C-alpha positions in Angstrom: 150.8 51.6 79.4 152.8 53.4 81.8 156.0 52.1 83.9 154.7 49.0 86.1 156.8 48.2 89.3 156.7 44.7 90.7 156.5 43.4 94.5 159.4 41.4 95.9 158.6 37.8 95.5 156.8 36.4 98.5 155.8 32.9 99.2 152.2 31.8 97.9 149.9 31.5 100.9 146.4 29.5 101.4 143.7 31.4 99.6 145.9 33.4 97.5 145.5 32.8 93.7 148.3 32.3 91.1 146.8 33.8 87.9 149.3 33.9 85.2 149.8 33.8 81.2 153.3 33.4 80.4 152.9 31.8 76.9 154.1 28.6 78.1 151.3 26.0 78.4 153.3 24.0 80.8 154.1 26.8 83.1 150.7 28.1 83.2 149.0 24.8 83.8 151.4 24.0 86.6 150.8 27.3 88.3 146.8 26.8 87.9 146.7 23.3 89.0 149.9 22.4 91.1 151.2 25.3 92.7 148.9 25.1 95.9 149.4 21.2 95.7 153.2 21.7 95.8 153.0 24.0 98.5 150.7 21.9 100.6 152.7 18.7 100.2 155.9 20.6 100.8 157.5 19.7 97.5 157.9 23.2 96.6 157.7 26.8 97.8 156.2 29.2 95.3 157.5 32.8 95.3 155.1 35.3 93.6 155.6 38.7 92.4 152.8 40.9 91.6 152.5 44.1 89.6 152.5 47.1 92.1 149.2 49.0 91.4 146.4 51.1 92.9 144.0 48.2 92.7 145.6 45.0 93.4 144.5 41.7 91.9 145.0 38.1 91.8 147.1 38.5 88.8 150.7 37.5 89.2 153.6 39.3 87.3 155.7 36.3 87.8 156.7 33.4 89.9 159.3 30.8 90.7 159.5 27.6 92.5 162.2 26.2 95.0 162.5 22.7 96.1 165.3 20.7 98.0 166.8 18.0 95.6 169.8 16.0 95.0 171.9 14.4 92.4 173.2 10.8 92.5 177.1 11.3 92.5 177.6 8.2 90.2 175.5 9.9 87.5 178.1 12.6 87.1 181.2 12.2 84.9 183.5 14.1 87.1 184.4 17.7 88.0 183.6 20.3 91.0 180.1 19.1 91.5 181.1 15.5 92.0 184.4 16.1 94.0 184.3 15.2 97.7 180.5 14.8 98.1 178.2 12.1 99.5 176.3 9.6 97.2 173.6 11.9 97.1 174.9 15.4 96.5 172.6 18.0 98.3 171.2 20.6 95.9 168.2 22.8 95.4 165.9 22.9 92.2 164.6 25.9 90.5 161.5 24.1 89.2 159.5 26.6 87.5 160.0 30.3 86.5 157.5 32.4 84.6 156.8 36.0 83.7 153.3 37.0 82.6 153.2 38.0 78.8 152.2 41.6 79.9 155.4 42.1 82.0 157.9 40.2 79.7 160.8 42.1 78.5 161.0 44.5 81.6 163.7 42.7 83.7 161.4 40.8 85.7 162.6 37.3 84.8 166.2 38.2 85.7 164.9 39.8 89.0 163.1 36.5 89.8 166.2 34.5 89.0 168.4 36.7 91.2 166.2 36.5 94.1 166.0 32.5 93.7 169.6 32.6 93.8 170.1 34.9 96.9 167.5 32.6 98.6 169.4 29.4 97.6 172.5 30.9 98.9 171.0 31.5 102.2 169.5 27.9 102.2 172.9 26.6 101.4 174.4 28.5 104.3 171.9 27.0 106.7 171.5 23.5 105.7 174.2 22.8 103.0 173.6 22.5 99.1 176.2 22.6 96.6 174.3 23.8 93.5 171.2 25.3 92.2 169.8 23.3 89.4 167.4 24.1 86.6 165.8 21.9 84.0 165.2 24.4 81.1 161.8 24.0 79.0 163.4 24.9 75.7 166.6 26.5 74.1 165.3 30.0 74.8 165.0 29.3 78.6 168.5 27.6 78.2 170.1 30.7 77.0 168.4 32.8 79.8 170.0 30.6 82.4 173.4 30.4 80.7 173.6 34.1 80.4 173.3 34.3 84.3 176.2 32.0 84.8 174.5 28.5 84.8 176.6 25.6 83.2 175.5 22.3 81.8 175.7 19.0 83.6 177.3 17.0 81.1 175.3 14.1 79.5 172.0 15.8 80.6 169.7 18.9 79.7 170.2 20.0 83.1 172.0 23.2 84.2 173.4 24.3 87.4 175.3 27.2 89.1 177.5 26.7 92.4 176.1 27.8 95.6 179.5 28.2 96.9 182.8 28.9 95.3 184.5 25.9 93.7 187.7 25.1 96.0 
């Protein structure tokens, strides 16, 4: 199989399919059954990257989701994330991120994550959000996010990356 390029992630739209096989049943079922519902309900925006090919298909190379979110300040033990914030700390949630098995190991996951972080920084500049959060599905996913600078939120399985420099 030759080198395949990928489109820049774009929002999933009505009528557009999201067909993907990531090897994670949770991610694949969510994509198949809930991606359009989340979009329609306004609970998540789904960003999809497709393989660049002469014959485009409905197959996705990868996708991720972003949602508005908050953290209850009193559930945090302390530190930068809790300092000088309202009772509900504004944040964004990277809810899902998946790469089709055909395209794993080609850097698409890191490209999707970088795109999600860039979009989140833009949102934080517009409406204010202190961090991008993620709930990794397993240890492999956790290691992936930690590699890109995410830190653990103490006493939880959740990770975060600041959307502005700590002061």
